[in-house]
C-alpha positions, 0 to 999 in steps of 0.5 A, a space after each residue: 685695341 692698344 694704342 701706339 707709343 705716345 710721348 709726354 711733351 714739355 713743349 709742343 715739338 720736343 718730347 720725352 717718350 713714355 708708353 700710354 695705353 687706351 681704347 680707341 674711341 669711335 670716329 664719326 662716320 666717313 672718317 678713315 684712320 689709315 692705321 690706328 697703330 701709326 703714331 705720327 705728327 705733322 704729316 706731309 702729303 702722301 706721295 706714290 712712288 714705286 709700289 709704295 705710298 710715302 709720308 714724312 713727319 716730325 721726328 728725330 732725323 725726319 720720320 719716314 712711313 711707307 705703305 703698299 695700300 695706305 692701310 698697313 704702314 711700316 716704319 722707314 729709315 729716318 732721312 738723316 742719321 739721328 744725332 743727339 736727337 736732332 729735331 726736324 719739324 713738319 717736313 713736306 715734299 712735292 708730289 713728283 720729281 722736279 728736274 729729276 729729283 724729289 725735294 723734301 723740305 723741312 724745318 729745324 729749331 736753332 734756339 730754345 722753343 718759344 723763340 724765332 730761332 729756326 731754319 728751313 732746309 731742303 734735301 734731295 733724292 732721285 728715288 724714294 724706294 731706294 733713297 740716297 738723300 743729299 742735304 742741299 742746305 739751308 734756304 732761309 733762317 730766322 732769329 728773334 730779330 726777324 719779323 717772321 718764323 721759319 717753320 712748316 714749309 709747304 712746296 708748290 710747283 707749277 710745272 708749266 711755268 717751271 716755278 717753285 714756291 714754299 709757304 711757311 710760318 707761324 704765330 711769330 709774324 704769320 704765313 709767308 711765301 717765297 719763290 725758289 729756284 727749281 734747279 737750286 731750291 736753296 736759292 730764293 728768287 724773291 723776298 718773303 711776302 706775308 699772305 696770312 696771319 701776323 700781329 700775334 695771331 695763332 696760325 701755322 701749318 700752311 698748305 697751298 693747292 690750286 683748283 679751277 683757277 683758284 689758289 687755296 691756302 689752308 692753315 691751322 688756328 689755335 693750339 696743337 700738341 696737347 693731346 686730347 686738349 688740343 684745339 687745332 682747327 683748319 681754316 681756308 682762304 682763296 686767291 686768283 693769284 699765288 701771292 694773294 690776297 687770300 680772302 675768306 668767304 666774308 671777303 676778309 683778308 687772311 692777313 687781317 684775321 680772315 679764314 673760313 672754318 674748314 674743320 674743327 674737332 669732330 667726335 674722336 678727331 681731336 685737334 685736326 691739323 696739317 691738312 694735305 691733299 690725299 690722292 686716290 690710288 686707282 691702280 694706274 701705272 703711276 711710275 717712280 715720279 708721279 702721284 696718282 691723281 683723279 680729277 673730274 668736274 664732279 670730283 670728291 677729293 680727300 685730305 689727310 691730317 693728324 688727329 688726337 684721341 680723346 683724353 690722350 696725353 701729348 705726343 704723336 697723333 694718328 693719321 686720318 683721312 676725310 673726303 672734300 666736297 667742292 661746292 658750286 661756289 668753289 669752296 671746299 667743305 668736309 664731307 660729314 653725314 647728316 645723321 638724323 632725319 628732319 624732325 622735331 627733337 628735344 635736346 638733353 645734355 649728358 652731364 646733367 640730363 637737363 634739356 635746352 630751352 629758350 630763357 623765359 620762352 622769349 619771343 623777343 630776341 632783342 630782349 632775351 635770346 639766351 639758350 639755357 638748361 631746364 628741368 624736363 618735367 616742366 614741359 616748357 614750350 621752347 623744349 622742342 627744336 626742329 632740325 632741318 637738313 640743308 643741301 650741304 648736310 648741315 642743319 638749321 635748328 628752329 625753336 618750335 616754341 618761339 619760332 627763332 633759330 639757333 645762332 652764333 652771336 654776330 657771327 663771331 668765331 671766338 670761343 665763349 660766345 653764348 648761344 642765342 636764338 635769332 631771326 632767320 637770316 639767309 638760312 641756306 648760306 648763313 653759316 652763323 645759323 648752320 650746324 653740323 650734327 656729329 654722331 658719336 656712335 653711342 646714341 649721343 651727338 656733338 652739335 658744332 657751329 659751321 661758322 666757328 667750329 665750336 660746339 654747344 657747351 654747358 657754361 662752366 659745367 653748371 648742372 642747375 636749371 637756368 645755366 646758359 649754353 655757350 660755344 667752346 672748343 670740342 674736347 669730348 666732355 660730357 658737358 658737350 655731349 647731347 641726346 636728341 630725343 624725337 618728338 612725335 
């Protein structure tokens, strides 16, 4: 299938249009690309209004897409008249009318890229099917003299208390929240308050949702907008109050670098970004101002995000959807299958056909714990690894020759940490010893850390025995792709 128009960017947000064609790669099982021909970037949440689903995205005049079935999408008229290629970034809309109006929040640069010159505005319409957008004006603006940056607005409205907030922000100063007047969203009724990131930490694309007495803050870490080289990852924290503090699974405040990994690159989904709840259209009458929404005690929700195709150039991504499973502890996880049965396997690297083994077949991880590549003809004891599925469809990976487990050093989430073997520690809950195995559809697999979102990777592309394995961002390289060969 041919790809849509893509763009070659000289910055993450403003782009020069070119045409690129390639074959769509396979997606891991259970992912849905809502339309493989749909170019989109920074998608908003989807809103069901009238007969159509609506979605808004980064683009000149604000990009608009609509669909009768979430499968076949059509290009809508931009919200604003396109004038001198005015860029509007990462719009978002609340899922229903607020006091009779749909409010669409957007951000816009007011200075060259790389500065904090930007603003957040809001426009309103009584209808999405027959829109008459009226710009309400600027809510908040920033410059290089401001401690934060006004991009990526995300609204949250509490109908019961009639209170409205937006979260926003970026690498420059972190993620902030501010309360707005729901009758006049250009009027702030509180001062902006930092709830995540800051101190130069790479974070943006916040999204706030509420469930079972918790507020969940999703955001993106790392770099977007680089096509197949994007290493965007979605993280999450939660709080009992909307103003925070938002803590991750380790109890670390997101203002201090906390954030539990929710989704990193997986198979053909490169650089997943801009999490948004996706609601199921269950054929009920939803009306002009409602999102169809199913919730029950054992619910499995879904979320949308943009994602790049492997090896693609920078430019618009495509829109994908996956399911969320809510665990008994109240934390969300992405629903990935467990594609291989429990059992013993040898792990062979695609780039050089060498196998993974423990250096020196060490049974003393304090002395030597590295995992390395080795010539399969030597038949070392540590060539065999036992994959044990967990209830969450992850795996614990135990080396049969040494008795120890594949482990992230000190539980760190940084790229470039070497893979090691270690003693088993709380295997059911310790994400440093839990791994996703992702079927790439051609007999090969990606092996991804649940803790960091990073994957088994051949250090520095070395192709000689003894070269170590470390953890790096998923980019679909042959140095990150493995064959799992059953041992009977």
